[in-house]
C-alpha positions as CSV (number, residue, x, y, z in Angstrom):
1,M,-6.9,25.9,4.1
2,G,-6.6,22.5,2.5
3,E,-8.9,19.6,2.7
4,Q,-10.2,18.0,5.9
5,A,-9.1,14.8,6.8
6,V,-11.8,11.8,7.3
7,R,-12.0,10.2,10.5
8,G,-15.0,8.1,10.9
9,T,-14.3,4.7,10.2
10,Q,-17.8,4.7,7.9
11,A,-16.9,7.7,6.4
12,M,-13.3,6.3,5.5
13,L,-14.6,3.2,4.1
14,S,-17.7,4.7,2.1
15,G,-15.3,7.4,0.4
16,M,-12.1,5.1,0.0
17,T,-12.1,5.0,-3.8
18,P,-9.7,2.3,-4.3
19,S,-7.6,3.1,-7.6
20,L,-5.0,0.4,-8.6
21,A,-1.6,2.1,-10.2
22,D,-0.1,0.2,-13.1
23,D,3.5,-0.2,-12.1
24,E,4.7,-3.3,-9.8
25,F,6.7,-3.1,-7.0
26,V,9.2,-4.8,-5.1
27,F,9.6,-4.9,-1.0
28,C,13.0,-5.5,-0.3
29,T,15.9,-4.7,2.2
30,T,19.5,-4.0,2.8
31,T,21.9,-3.7,5.3
32,D,24.4,-1.9,3.0
33,E,23.8,1.7,3.7
34,A,25.4,3.4,1.1
35,M,22.9,1.6,-1.3
36,A,20.2,2.5,0.9
37,R,20.9,6.3,0.3
38,R,21.9,5.7,-3.2
39,V,18.7,3.9,-4.5
40,A,16.3,5.9,-1.8
41,P,15.6,8.9,-4.2
42,D,14.0,6.2,-6.3
43,A,12.3,4.3,-3.8
44,L,8.4,4.7,-3.5
45,G,8.9,4.5,0.5
46,W,11.4,3.2,2.7
47,F,11.5,2.8,6.5
48,R,14.8,2.2,8.4
49,E,14.5,-1.0,11.0
50,R,17.0,-2.6,13.1
51,E,17.5,-5.2,10.5
52,G,18.4,-3.1,7.8
53,T,16.9,-0.6,5.9
54,S,13.7,-1.6,3.8
55,L,12.7,-0.1,0.7
56,I,9.6,-0.4,-1.8
57,L,11.3,-0.3,-5.1
58,P,9.9,-0.1,-8.9
59,K,10.3,-4.2,-9.8
60,S,12.8,-3.4,-12.8
61,Q,15.0,-1.4,-10.6
62,A,15.0,-3.8,-7.8
63,A,16.1,-6.4,-10.6
64,E,18.7,-4.5,-11.7
65,L,20.2,-4.5,-8.3
66,G,19.9,-7.9,-7.7
67,F,17.0,-8.1,-5.2
68,N,14.3,-11.3,-5.0
69,C,11.5,-10.1,-7.5
70,D,9.7,-13.4,-6.7
71,V,6.3,-11.4,-5.4
72,P,5.8,-8.4,-7.4
73,M,3.0,-6.5,-5.9
74,R,0.8,-4.0,-7.1
75,R,-0.2,-0.2,-5.5
76,I,-3.8,0.2,-4.9
77,V,-4.4,3.5,-3.4
78,L,-7.2,4.5,-1.2
79,Q,-8.2,7.8,-2.3
80,V,-9.6,9.0,0.8
81,F,-8.0,11.6,3.0
82,S,-7.9,9.5,5.9
83,S,-7.2,11.1,9.2
84,L,-4.0,10.0,10.9
85,E,-6.4,9.6,14.1
86,G,-8.9,7.4,12.1
87,V,-9.8,4.0,13.1
88,G,-10.7,0.9,11.8
89,L,-9.5,1.7,7.8
90,T,-6.3,-0.5,7.9
91,A,-8.4,-3.1,9.7
92,A,-11.3,-3.4,7.7
93,V,-9.3,-3.5,4.3
94,S,-6.9,-6.3,5.3
95,A,-9.5,-8.2,7.0
96,A,-11.9,-8.0,3.2
97,L,-9.1,-8.9,1.9
98,A,-8.1,-11.8,4.1
99,A,-11.3,-13.5,4.0
100,H,-10.6,-13.8,0.3
101,S,-7.2,-15.0,1.1
102,I,-5.3,-12.2,-0.8
103,P,-2.6,-10.9,1.3
104,C,-1.2,-7.2,1.9
105,N,1.0,-4.8,3.0
106,M,-0.5,-1.3,4.1
107,V,1.6,1.5,4.1
108,A,-0.1,4.9,5.9
109,A,1.1,8.0,4.2
110,Y,-0.1,11.6,5.2
111,H,-2.9,11.7,2.8
112,H,-3.8,8.3,1.8
113,D,-3.5,4.5,2.4
114,H,-1.8,2.2,0.2
115,V,-2.4,-1.3,0.2
116,F,0.2,-3.5,-1.6
117,V,-1.1,-6.6,-3.2
118,P,0.8,-9.6,-5.1
119,A,0.5,-8.6,-8.7
120,S,-1.2,-12.0,-9.8
121,M,-4.3,-10.8,-7.5
122,A,-4.5,-7.1,-7.8
123,E,-7.7,-7.0,-10.1
124,A,-9.3,-9.2,-7.7
125,A,-8.3,-7.4,-4.7
126,L,-9.6,-4.4,-6.2
127,E,-13.0,-5.4,-6.9
128,I,-13.3,-6.6,-3.3
129,L,-12.2,-3.2,-2.2
130,R,-15.0,-1.6,-4.1
131,Q,-17.5,-4.2,-3.2
132,L,-16.5,-2.9,0.4
133,Q,-16.8,0.6,-0.2
134,E,-20.3,0.2,-1.5
135,A,-21.5,-1.9,1.2
136,S,-20.3,1.0,3.6
137,S,-22.2,3.4,1.8
138,S,-25.3,2.1,2.1
């Protein structure tokens, strides 16, 4: 059997162990289905919406494809294996960052949640999330 997913809000927060990845990413969208299929294997993530396909691409690839790269993002991985039925982790993380005027895009995957913040604010965001974790552990 695999690792047990954490469900309780306090347990998710105290175990989130935020980790800042080195790479920069760009959120972009295209209505060109052929392009979306071509770049999807290189995308960190993608989502099909009525308006087009949203992609999370490495900044260098997004620039090569002509996408707007004015808001490069860095990814903070919340290392806790949060339950898909867990309540409160996303709200607490986004509220903590919002209190410091740091925008974020949250992406929840199966094992972990991923917080994308503007590259220029990534170190500050990481510190805020570490403080949130510490406060939740006491």
